[in-house]
C-alpha positions as CSV (number, residue, x, y, z in Angstrom):
1,M,44.7,21.1,38.4
2,P,45.7,18.1,40.6
3,I,45.9,14.6,39.2
4,Y,44.5,12.0,41.6
5,E,45.1,8.2,41.5
6,Y,42.1,5.9,42.0
7,I,41.2,2.2,42.1
8,C,37.8,1.1,40.9
9,E,36.1,-1.0,43.5
10,D,34.1,-2.8,40.8
11,C,36.8,-4.0,38.4
12,Q,40.0,-3.1,40.4
13,T,41.4,-0.9,37.6
14,H,44.1,1.6,38.7
15,F,43.7,4.9,36.9
16,E,44.6,8.6,37.2
17,K,42.2,11.5,36.7
18,I,42.7,15.3,36.5
19,V,40.1,16.7,38.9
20,L,38.8,20.2,38.2
21,N,36.7,20.4,41.3
22,K,36.1,18.2,44.3
23,T,32.4,17.7,43.5
24,Q,33.2,16.2,40.1
25,E,31.9,12.6,39.7
26,I,34.8,10.2,38.8
27,A,34.0,7.2,36.6
28,C,36.3,4.3,35.9
29,P,37.6,4.4,32.3
30,K,37.2,0.6,32.0
31,C,33.8,-0.2,33.4
32,A,32.3,3.3,34.1
33,G,31.9,2.4,37.7
34,K,31.3,5.2,40.2
35,K,32.7,3.5,43.3
36,N,36.4,4.5,43.3
37,T,38.9,4.7,46.1
38,L,41.4,7.6,46.2
39,Q,45.0,6.3,46.5
40,L,48.1,7.6,48.1
41,S,50.1,9.5,45.5
42,V,53.8,9.6,45.4
43,F,55.5,12.8,44.3
44,S,59.0,14.0,43.4
45,A,61.0,16.3,45.7
46,A,64.2,18.4,45.3
47,N,67.3,16.5,46.1
48,G,68.6,19.1,48.5
49,T,71.8,20.1,46.7
50,S,72.6,23.8,46.3
51,N,73.8,23.6,42.7
52,G,70.4,24.5,41.3
53,A,69.6,21.0,40.2
54,S,66.0,20.5,39.4
55,A,63.7,18.1,41.3
56,K,64.1,14.5,40.4
57,S,61.4,12.0,40.0
58,S,61.1,9.0,42.3
59,G,62.5,6.7,39.6
60,G,59.2,5.1,38.7
61,F,58.3,4.3,42.3
62,S,54.5,3.9,42.2
63,A,51.9,4.6,44.8
64,E,51.1,0.9,44.9
65,A,54.8,0.1,45.7
66,A,54.8,2.8,48.4
67,I,51.8,1.2,50.1
68,A,53.4,-2.2,49.9
69,A,56.7,-0.9,51.3
70,A,54.8,0.7,54.2
71,A,52.9,-2.5,54.9
72,D,56.1,-4.5,54.9
73,A,57.8,-2.1,57.3
74,A,54.8,-2.2,59.6
75,A,54.8,-6.0,59.6
76,T,58.5,-6.3,60.4
77,E,58.5,-3.6,63.1
78,P,59.0,-5.1,66.6
79,S,56.1,-4.5,69.0
C-alpha cells in the first residue's frame, strides 16, 4: 500500500494518505476538499556499502525541500 503526499488546493494543507486503489477519492483532512495535487515524494535508498548496512532515511529531507532545491538549481543554472 503506497503512501502518497498531497496538497489541498482549497486550504493549502500538506498531508499524506495511504491509497488502496487509484480510483479512491482523496479528501483533505482539514477542510474535506476534493481538489488535491499529488506531490513529489522523497524516499530513502541504500548507502551503497557492502557491509550489509540497512537503507538510511534522507535525514528529514521533505518533498517540499526537494522541490525548492530543484527550483533553486534550475534558477542558478547558466543558459
